[in-house]
N, CA, C and O of each residue as an XYZ file, in Angstrom:
176
protein
N      17.840      1.488    -10.351
C      17.251      2.837    -10.290
C      16.772      3.266    -11.671
O      15.698      3.853    -11.805
N      17.550      2.980    -12.676
C      17.172      3.357    -14.036
C      15.865      2.678    -14.428
O      15.013      3.291    -15.071
N      15.706      1.418    -14.043
C      14.481      0.689    -14.369
C      13.292      1.324    -13.663
O      12.223      1.473    -14.257
N      13.469      1.700    -12.401
C      12.380      2.329    -11.662
C      12.023      3.671    -12.284
O      10.844      4.010    -12.386
N      13.019      4.434    -12.698
C      12.781      5.726    -13.321
C      12.044      5.531    -14.640
O      11.164      6.322    -14.982
N      12.395      4.490    -15.381
C      11.728      4.200    -16.649
C      10.262      3.865    -16.414
O       9.382      4.341    -17.131
N      10.006      3.030    -15.388
C       8.624      2.667    -15.085
C       7.842      3.898    -14.634
O       6.687      4.081    -15.017
N       8.480      4.744    -13.815
C       7.805      5.929    -13.299
C       7.414      6.854    -14.444
O       6.345      7.462    -14.407
N       8.254      6.967    -15.451
C       7.982      7.878    -16.559
C       6.808      7.389    -17.403
O       6.232      8.160    -18.170
N       6.448      6.099    -17.264
C       5.341      5.548    -18.041
C       4.112      5.286    -17.176
O       3.189      4.594    -17.607
N       4.090      5.829    -15.964
C       2.934      5.650    -15.093
C       1.813      6.589    -15.501
O       2.049      7.625    -16.123
N       0.579      6.214    -15.141
C      -0.555      7.087    -15.391
C      -0.507      8.263    -14.415
O       0.105      8.183    -13.349
N      -1.158      9.343    -14.798
C      -1.169     10.530    -13.933
C      -1.784     10.192    -12.580
O      -1.283     10.632    -11.545
N      -2.868      9.413    -12.577
C      -3.522      9.050    -11.321
C      -2.569      8.262    -10.430
O      -2.563      8.452     -9.214
N      -1.767      7.383    -11.019
C      -0.824      6.594    -10.233
C       0.252      7.481     -9.641
O       0.648      7.300     -8.490
N       0.732      8.453    -10.433
C       1.765      9.376     -9.939
C       1.223     10.187     -8.769
O       1.917     10.384     -7.772
N      -0.021     10.660     -8.891
C      -0.629     11.444     -7.806
C      -0.776     10.569     -6.568
O      -0.506     11.023     -5.456
N      -1.202      9.322     -6.746
C      -1.396      8.421     -5.618
C      -0.071      8.165     -4.913
O      -0.008      8.190     -3.683
N       0.986      7.919     -5.680
C       2.304      7.690     -5.091
C       2.790      8.947     -4.392
O       3.383      8.872     -3.316
N       2.542     10.097     -4.994
C       2.954     11.362     -4.387
C       2.259     11.580     -3.058
O       2.893     11.996     -2.088
N       0.943     11.302     -2.999
C       0.211     11.446     -1.743
C       0.765     10.489     -0.698
O       0.885     10.847      0.474
N       1.104      9.271     -1.118
C       1.644      8.287     -0.190
C       2.980      8.755      0.375
O       3.240      8.615      1.571
N       3.827      9.312     -0.490
C       5.135      9.782     -0.037
C       4.986     10.946      0.939
O       5.741     11.051      1.906
N       4.008     11.821      0.683
C       3.774     12.952      1.593
C       3.339     12.433      2.959
O       3.849     12.875      3.989
N       2.393     11.491      2.965
C       1.922     10.916      4.229
C       3.069     10.202      4.934
O       3.212     10.301      6.153
N       3.880      9.488      4.170
C       5.011      8.751      4.743
C       6.004      9.719      5.374
O       6.514      9.466      6.466
N       6.282     10.833      4.685
C       7.221     11.830      5.208
C       6.670     12.452      6.486
O       7.410     12.652      7.449
N       5.380     12.756      6.499
C       4.769     13.340      7.700
C       4.816     12.338      8.850
O       5.026     12.722     10.000
N       4.623     11.061      8.545
C       4.668     10.037      9.583
C       6.050      9.979     10.212
O       6.173      9.835     11.428
N       7.085     10.089      9.399
C       8.456     10.076      9.922
C       8.697     11.321     10.771
O       9.297     11.245     11.843
N       8.222     12.468     10.282
C       8.471     13.729     10.986
C       7.812     13.734     12.356
O       8.387     14.240     13.319
N       6.604     13.172     12.453
C       5.848     13.265     13.696
C       5.951     12.000     14.542
O       5.311     11.905     15.589
N       6.745     11.031     14.101
C       6.921      9.804     14.885
C       8.144      9.978     15.775
O       9.257     10.083     15.259
N       7.975     10.013     17.099
C       9.112     10.254     18.002
C      10.240      9.246     17.797
O      11.416      9.608     17.841
N       9.880      7.976     17.573
C      10.909      6.941     17.431
C      11.734      7.183     16.168
O      12.962      7.099     16.197
N      11.058      7.483     15.063
C      11.776      7.716     13.813
C      12.642      8.964     13.928
O      13.777      8.982     13.450
N      12.107     10.013     14.563
C      12.862     11.256     14.704
C      14.126     11.002     15.524
O      15.197     11.519     15.206
N      13.989     10.198     16.584
C      15.150      9.905     17.432
C      16.202      9.162     16.628
O      17.393      9.455     16.741
N      15.775      8.207     15.822
C      16.728      7.435     15.015
C      17.447      8.352     14.026
O      18.660      8.245     13.846
N      16.697      9.253     13.385
C      17.313     10.157     12.416
C      18.324     11.066     13.109
O      19.395     11.334     12.562
N      17.995     11.537     14.296
C      18.907     12.420     15.023
C      20.161     11.657     15.437
O      21.261     12.207     15.391
N      20.010     10.396     15.839
C      21.161      9.596     16.251
C      22.107      9.379     15.081
O      23.326      9.390     15.251
N      21.537      9.181     13.878
C      22.379      8.956     12.706
C      23.165     10.218     12.370
O      24.321     10.138     11.954
N      22.539     11.393     12.549
C      23.217     12.647     12.253
C      24.067     13.043     13.450
O      24.732     14.078     13.420
C-alpha cells in the first residue's frame, strides 16, 4: 500500500483525473448492477 501511495503522489494531474473518473464509473457500475448489489447485501 505504501508503494502504491508513493506512486500515486508522483502521478501527473491528468493521470489522477483519469483514475478518478474510472473509479467513479466503477462505483456507479457496482451501485446499478443488480448482481453486485445482491452480493454486497449478502455480505452485510
